[in-house]
C-alpha positions as CSV (number, residue, x, y, z in Angstrom):
1,X,-165.3,-142.7,-211.7
2,X,-164.7,-139.3,-210.2
3,X,-161.4,-140.3,-209.7
4,X,-160.9,-141.4,-213.2
5,X,-162.7,-138.1,-214.1
6,X,-160.3,-136.1,-212.2
7,X,-157.2,-137.8,-213.3
8,X,-158.4,-137.2,-217.0
9,X,-158.7,-133.7,-216.2
10,X,-155.5,-133.3,-214.7
11,X,-153.8,-135.1,-217.6
12,X,-155.4,-132.5,-220.3
13,X,-154.4,-129.5,-218.3
14,X,-150.9,-130.9,-218.2
15,X,-150.8,-131.4,-221.6
16,X,-152.2,-127.9,-222.4
17,X,-149.6,-126.4,-219.9
18,X,-146.8,-128.4,-221.8
19,X,-148.1,-127.4,-225.2
20,X,-147.7,-123.6,-223.8
21,X,-144.3,-124.2,-222.4
22,X,-143.0,-126.1,-225.5
23,X,-144.4,-123.3,-227.8
24,X,-142.4,-120.6,-225.7
25,X,-139.4,-122.5,-226.0
26,X,-139.5,-123.0,-229.7
27,X,-140.0,-119.1,-229.8
28,X,-136.8,-118.8,-228.0
29,X,-134.9,-121.3,-230.0
30,X,-136.0,-119.2,-233.1
31,X,-135.1,-115.8,-231.5
32,X,-131.6,-117.2,-230.5
33,X,-131.2,-118.5,-234.3
34,X,-132.2,-114.9,-235.8
35,X,-129.9,-113.4,-233.2
36,X,-127.0,-115.3,-234.1
37,X,-127.1,-114.8,-237.7
38,X,-127.5,-111.0,-237.1
39,X,-124.2,-111.1,-235.1
40,X,-122.0,-112.5,-237.7
41,X,-119.3,-110.4,-239.1
42,X,-118.8,-112.9,-242.2
43,X,-120.8,-115.6,-243.5
44,X,-120.7,-118.4,-245.8
45,X,-122.6,-121.4,-247.0
46,X,-123.9,-123.6,-249.6
47,X,-126.6,-125.8,-250.4
48,X,-129.5,-127.1,-252.6
49,X,-133.0,-125.7,-253.2
50,X,-135.7,-128.2,-254.2
51,X,-138.6,-126.2,-255.6
52,X,-142.0,-128.0,-255.0
53,X,-142.4,-127.6,-258.9
54,X,-139.0,-128.0,-260.9
55,X,-135.9,-129.3,-260.6
56,X,-133.3,-129.0,-257.7
57,X,-130.4,-126.3,-258.0
58,X,-127.4,-125.4,-256.1
59,X,-126.4,-122.3,-254.2
60,X,-124.1,-120.4,-252.4
61,X,-124.1,-117.0,-250.3
62,X,-120.7,-114.9,-249.0
63,X,-121.5,-112.1,-246.6
64,X,-119.0,-109.6,-245.2
65,X,-120.3,-106.6,-243.0
66,X,-121.2,-104.1,-243.4
67,X,-123.2,-105.0,-246.5
68,X,-121.0,-106.9,-249.0
69,X,-123.3,-109.9,-250.4
70,X,-122.8,-112.1,-253.0
71,X,-125.6,-115.0,-253.8
72,X,-124.9,-117.5,-256.6
73,X,-127.7,-120.0,-257.9
74,X,-128.7,-121.6,-261.1
75,X,-132.1,-121.2,-262.7
76,X,-133.4,-124.2,-264.3
77,X,-136.3,-123.7,-267.2
78,X,-139.5,-125.4,-265.9
79,X,-139.6,-127.2,-269.3
80,X,-136.9,-130.2,-268.7
81,X,-136.7,-131.1,-272.3
82,X,-135.2,-127.7,-273.1
83,X,-132.5,-128.5,-270.4
84,X,-132.0,-124.4,-269.9
85,X,-129.9,-123.7,-267.2
86,X,-129.2,-120.1,-266.4
87,X,-126.3,-119.1,-263.8
88,X,-127.8,-116.3,-261.5
89,X,-126.1,-113.9,-259.1
90,X,-126.6,-110.8,-256.9
91,X,-123.4,-109.0,-256.2
92,X,-123.1,-106.2,-253.8
93,X,-120.2,-104.1,-252.4
94,X,-119.1,-100.7,-251.7
95,X,-119.4,-99.4,-255.2
96,X,-122.6,-101.0,-256.2
97,X,-125.3,-103.5,-256.4
98,X,-125.6,-105.8,-259.6
99,X,-127.9,-108.7,-260.5
100,X,-128.4,-110.8,-263.5
101,X,-131.9,-111.0,-265.1
102,X,-133.8,-114.1,-266.6
103,X,-131.2,-114.0,-269.5
104,X,-128.3,-114.0,-267.2
105,X,-127.3,-110.6,-268.2
106,X,-126.0,-108.3,-265.6
107,X,-127.9,-104.9,-264.6
108,X,-127.4,-102.6,-261.9
109,X,-129.8,-102.6,-259.0
110,X,-130.9,-99.2,-257.0
111,X,-130.2,-101.1,-253.8
112,X,-129.2,-104.4,-252.1
113,X,-132.7,-104.4,-250.7
114,X,-134.4,-104.2,-254.1
115,X,-132.2,-107.0,-255.7
116,X,-132.9,-109.4,-253.1
117,X,-136.6,-108.6,-253.1
118,X,-136.9,-108.7,-257.0
119,X,-135.2,-112.0,-257.1
120,X,-136.9,-113.8,-254.2
121,X,-139.6,-115.4,-256.4
122,X,-137.1,-116.6,-259.1
123,X,-134.7,-118.1,-256.4
124,X,-137.8,-119.5,-254.4
125,X,-136.4,-118.1,-251.4
126,X,-132.6,-118.6,-252.0
127,X,-132.0,-114.7,-252.3
128,X,-134.2,-113.9,-249.2
129,X,-134.1,-116.2,-246.1
130,X,-130.6,-116.0,-245.0
131,X,-129.7,-112.4,-246.4
132,X,-132.9,-111.1,-244.3
133,X,-131.5,-112.6,-240.9
134,X,-128.2,-111.3,-241.7
135,X,-129.3,-107.7,-242.6
136,X,-132.5,-107.1,-241.0
137,X,-132.3,-103.2,-241.2
138,X,-131.1,-103.3,-244.8
139,X,-133.6,-105.8,-246.5
140,X,-137.5,-106.3,-246.4
141,X,-140.1,-108.7,-246.5
142,X,-140.6,-112.0,-244.4
143,X,-138.1,-112.5,-241.8
144,X,-138.3,-116.0,-240.1
145,X,-138.6,-114.3,-236.6
146,X,-142.0,-112.6,-237.5
147,X,-143.5,-116.2,-237.9
148,X,-146.2,-116.8,-235.3
149,X,-147.3,-119.8,-233.2
150,X,-144.0,-121.7,-233.1
151,X,-144.2,-125.1,-232.1
152,X,-141.5,-127.8,-231.8
153,X,-142.8,-130.7,-233.7
154,X,-139.6,-133.2,-233.5
155,X,-136.1,-133.8,-233.7
156,X,-134.3,-134.8,-237.0
157,X,-130.6,-135.3,-237.8
158,X,-129.4,-133.5,-240.9
159,X,-126.0,-133.9,-242.4
160,X,-125.0,-135.3,-238.7
161,X,-126.5,-132.3,-236.9
162,X,-129.4,-132.9,-234.5
163,X,-132.1,-130.2,-235.2
164,X,-135.0,-129.0,-233.7
165,X,-138.2,-129.3,-236.1
166,X,-140.0,-126.0,-235.6
167,X,-143.1,-125.1,-237.3
168,X,-144.1,-121.6,-237.6
169,X,-147.0,-119.8,-239.3
170,X,-146.7,-116.9,-241.8
171,X,-148.2,-113.6,-240.1
172,X,-150.7,-113.0,-242.9
173,X,-151.3,-116.3,-245.0
174,X,-151.1,-118.7,-241.8
175,X,-149.0,-121.0,-244.0
176,X,-147.0,-123.5,-242.4
177,X,-143.1,-122.8,-242.5
178,X,-140.7,-125.5,-241.1
179,X,-137.6,-124.6,-239.6
180,X,-134.9,-127.3,-238.8
181,X,-132.6,-125.7,-236.1
182,X,-129.2,-127.1,-234.9
183,X,-129.4,-128.1,-231.1
184,X,-126.2,-127.0,-230.5
185,X,-125.0,-124.5,-233.1
186,X,-128.5,-122.5,-233.5
187,X,-128.0,-122.5,-237.2
188,X,-130.6,-123.1,-239.8
189,X,-130.0,-126.2,-241.5
190,X,-133.3,-126.8,-243.7
191,X,-136.2,-124.5,-244.3
192,X,-139.6,-125.7,-245.8
193,X,-142.0,-123.5,-247.2
194,X,-145.2,-123.7,-249.5
195,X,-142.8,-123.2,-252.5
196,X,-139.5,-125.1,-251.7
197,X,-137.2,-127.0,-249.6
198,X,-133.9,-125.2,-248.9
199,X,-131.3,-127.4,-247.2
200,X,-127.7,-125.9,-246.4
201,X,-124.7,-128.6,-246.6
202,X,-122.1,-126.2,-245.7
203,X,-122.1,-123.1,-243.5
204,X,-119.2,-121.2,-241.9
205,X,-119.1,-117.7,-240.1
206,X,-117.0,-115.2,-238.8
207,X,-114.1,-116.4,-241.3
208,X,-111.9,-114.8,-243.6
209,X,-113.2,-114.2,-247.1
210,X,-111.5,-113.0,-250.0
211,X,-112.4,-109.4,-251.1
212,X,-112.6,-110.5,-254.8
213,X,-115.5,-112.6,-254.0
214,X,-117.3,-109.2,-254.1
215,X,-115.9,-107.9,-257.4
216,X,-118.3,-106.7,-260.0
217,X,-117.5,-108.8,-263.1
218,X,-116.4,-106.6,-266.0
219,X,-118.8,-106.6,-269.1
């Protein structure tokens, strides 16, 4: 009986040690991911956002250092029978930053930081998650690297990419956030929060992006 009890105790300790190591590895995976995004000279991605309430919508993000940014998505009215879809944009270049309002009308923003923060809710995170990692010093709000208690909870293949499934807790609310990070490319391929699931179907970085992409539309 003593040998069985001893074996059980050893197993419990081993599981505990492995869970700690696994958590540390998860933290390193997230750190490597955020550092990679911060290092990009240019970046482009597109995908789909599925809000927990409402219909899915497409989005795209273009970025070129030092701070040129363009984000496009579609705001869909929550009352489906109306079938109202409003194109939304945030565009920032050397001259100024503009953004659309709920009616799709352009207005000038005081800064890229305020434009991204102001549209974080209406875009259910699309205008925030990636830009926050690309420009951590020029943006505000939750950074994925600020999540806590990271744990690897599995592996999953997304669009042919094998990803770690990593859970992290919001530092204040303790709500679970799921990050799906490529095991080889260290890129974020899916993000799940309390409000939405954001999935990326195309990701490119350190590429040439036409300057016209960041031109401010004429009124």
